[in-house]
C-alpha positions as CSV (number, residue, x, y, z in Angstrom):
1,M,-8.5,-30.1,5.2
2,S,-7.1,-27.7,7.6
3,A,-8.7,-24.2,9.5
4,S,-7.1,-20.6,9.1
5,F,-9.3,-18.0,10.8
6,I,-8.7,-14.1,9.8
7,V,-8.6,-12.5,12.8
8,E,-9.2,-8.5,13.7
9,S,-7.6,-7.1,16.7
10,E,-6.0,-4.1,18.1
11,T,-2.2,-3.3,18.1
12,T,-0.7,-2.8,21.1
13,Q,2.6,-2.0,19.6
14,P,3.7,-0.2,16.3
15,E,3.6,-2.8,13.5
16,K,3.8,-2.3,9.8
17,C,1.6,-3.9,7.0
18,R,3.4,-6.0,4.2
19,C,2.2,-2.7,2.1
20,G,4.2,-0.7,4.1
21,V,1.7,1.3,5.7
22,R,2.4,1.8,9.1
23,I,-0.2,1.1,12.4
24,A,0.1,2.3,14.9
25,P,-0.5,1.2,18.6
26,G,-4.8,1.0,19.3
27,Q,-5.4,1.0,15.2
28,K,-7.3,-2.2,14.0
29,L,-5.1,-4.7,11.8
30,L,-5.6,-8.7,10.2
31,R,-3.8,-11.5,10.9
32,V,-4.1,-14.9,9.6
33,E,-4.4,-17.6,12.2
34,S,-4.1,-21.2,11.0
35,V,-4.5,-24.9,12.1
36,S,-2.0,-25.7,9.3
37,L,1.6,-25.8,9.3
38,T,2.0,-25.0,6.0
39,S,-0.2,-22.1,5.8
40,D,1.8,-21.1,9.4
41,L,4.8,-20.8,7.5
42,L,3.4,-18.4,5.0
43,F,1.5,-16.2,7.4
44,R,3.5,-16.1,10.5
45,G,4.5,-12.7,11.6
46,Q,2.5,-11.0,9.1
47,V,0.0,-8.3,9.4
48,F,-2.3,-6.2,7.3
49,C,-3.8,-2.7,7.5
50,S,-6.9,-3.9,5.7
51,A,-8.8,-7.0,3.9
52,R,-7.8,-5.8,0.3
53,C,-4.4,-5.8,1.4
54,L,-4.9,-9.4,2.9
55,R,-6.2,-10.7,-0.6
56,Q,-3.3,-8.7,-2.7
57,F,-0.4,-11.4,-0.6
58,C,-2.8,-14.4,-1.6
59,L,-3.2,-13.4,-5.1
60,E,0.4,-12.8,-5.3
61,S,1.4,-16.2,-3.7
62,M,-1.1,-17.9,-5.6
63,E,0.5,-16.6,-8.5
64,T,3.8,-17.8,-7.1
65,L,2.6,-21.3,-6.5
66,D,0.6,-21.6,-9.4
67,G,4.1,-20.8,-11.6
68,L,6.3,-23.6,-9.2
69,D,2.9,-26.4,-9.4
70,T,4.1,-28.3,-12.4
71,P,4.3,-32.5,-13.1
72,E,8.5,-31.9,-12.3
73,S,7.8,-30.4,-9.0
74,N,5.1,-32.9,-7.7
75,A,8.3,-35.3,-7.8
76,V,9.8,-32.9,-4.9
77,V,6.6,-31.7,-3.2
78,A,3.4,-32.8,-3.2
79,D,1.6,-30.7,-1.3
80,F,1.3,-27.8,-3.5
81,H,-2.4,-28.5,-4.1
82,E,-3.1,-28.4,-0.1
83,F,-1.6,-25.2,0.0
84,Y,-3.0,-23.6,-3.1
85,T,-6.7,-24.5,-1.9
86,G,-5.5,-23.3,1.5
87,L,-5.0,-19.3,0.1
88,T,-8.1,-20.2,-1.7
89,E,-10.0,-20.2,1.3
90,I,-8.5,-17.3,2.9
91,F,-8.8,-15.2,0.1
92,S,-12.7,-16.1,-0.1
93,A,-12.9,-15.5,3.5
94,A,-11.1,-11.8,3.1
95,L,-13.9,-11.3,0.3
96,G,-16.3,-11.5,3.4
97,P,-18.4,-9.1,4.8
98,G,-17.2,-5.5,4.6
99,A,-14.9,-6.6,1.9
């Protein structure tokens, strides 16, 4: 199983959360750093202004994957389950303290 980490840090440059909130230099933001190539592709370049935004992104992504995970798709893509499992782990981590 792969590992992903939610990292909170201060930004050194202006950033924009996926929800549209602008994050000014010196403000805190969240990033997901992953050891998995699959989740790295999903989270690369993404920043989040809060754990709430990160959870919402995970829920939206899980909903999309759930719709794509059909018996027919298994013939083409075999790692939906692994990807979905990784997203649920990140979502659970975002529910941690301070959520």
